[in-house]
C-alpha positions, 0 to 999 in steps of 0.5 A: 515459519521461515521460508527461504525459497523464492521463485524467479522474480522476472519473466519475459512478459515483464521485460525483466522488470520486477513489480512491487506488491503491497498490502495495507493491513487494516480492518474493514471498519478502519477505512476512511469511507466509513469514518462518518458512520464509525467513530474511532472510539467504537473500533474495539466494539467491532469483531476484528477480522484482520488476523485471519484475513492477513494470514489468508494472504500470507498463505496465498503468497507462500503458495506462489513463492512471492514476497510483499510489503505489508504497511501495518496500521499501528492500531492493529500492530499494538493489539496484534503484535504476533501478526506483525511478527508472523509477517516478518518471520514468513519473509515479508517486509514490514512497513508503517501505515500510520497509527490511527488511519486519520487523513493526514491533511486533517491532522496537525504536524505535531499530531502526525509526528507523534502518531507516526513515531508511535506506530514506527516504534510499535512495529520496530519493537515487534520485529526488532528491525528498523521500519523504513517504508511508509504509506499514509491512510487513503494516500492522504499526502496531497498538496495540502500535506506535503509537510508530512514528507519532512517529518517522515525523513526526520523519523528515518523513513527511506521511502514513501508510497502515499502520493497517488498521481491522479485526481480523486475526491479524497486523495491525489496530486494530479500531474505528480510523477508516475514512477519512482522519484526523489522528492527534494525537501527543505535543506536539500534532504530527499525522500524516495517516492514510489507512487501507486501505478497509473496507465497513461491514456492520452492526457488521462491517467487510469488508476490500475494499482490495485484496491477498489480499481482491481475489483471494479475493472475487469482483470484483463485491464489491470493485467494489460496495464501492468504488462504495458508499464513493464514492457513499453515504459520499462517501469515497475508497477506498485500494486496494493490490496487490503486484507479485508478485500479478500473477505466477502463475509465481513459485516456490512456497514450502513454507509453511503451508496458510493462508499458501499460500492467502493468497499464491497464490489466484487469482494468474492472475486478478489482472491481468485484475481489475486491468484491469477495476478501472481501467476501472470506477473512477477512481484516482490517487496517494495525495497527489493523492487527499488533495489532492482530499479535501473532507471535514473531517479528524477528529483522533484521539488513541490 
């Protein structure tokens, strides 16, 4: 189904800024938090829910006339090419989420290059268009894996959204720029980075860009934070969710207490909150948000 009409993408509350809405298309058993209890070789043994959950999101977005970027896992795209084609046909941007959802800093550059190109090719074959956006599994481009950015550039990616400018046990580069910027690579090459959003509270950066933070924090905190980024800092937000976050009926995995809390907390409220967010705040695809970006791009060298 092709949908050509899109609601106006700005509102007075956003100060004319348009935000980026993104979804990481993976199944509930792919998440890094469960990697120590679910072996990658077991994935095909679990009942897949990614198609119905992603279509649920597509229907919600249609209701609000909103377009988004879907970072699709290559493992999913290989098995469900029709889902990738439907995302594209319904007017959304398709981007790459790697192939096997492995943390980049646990891979060699050779494996990362091979898997990323494999996923990129699967997605390009599905939709017949180049894939120019990338997001790493669990935001695993950290100071230990900055080499991955050179590979992304070499493979033709235009932008990355893998660096979370916070301190976390699994990801993050504390002190990294909070807003879109160019990362200068070897030989003067550049790749555009669009980080997941944070709100600056003194010297602390509060993660407000979606995912578990969207389910754990009160809705008012996230809405206020995005509005503050738009109005006070005149910057777009990068917001993300996973299809499984709208699925309270998914099978429960017996993982550690912290992992279960992060994964399952408020799943039953997530769709309602997403609907409210789409009513309150203007969003579009990552590429369109970058096209509308009217601030100077800082050049950063790590």
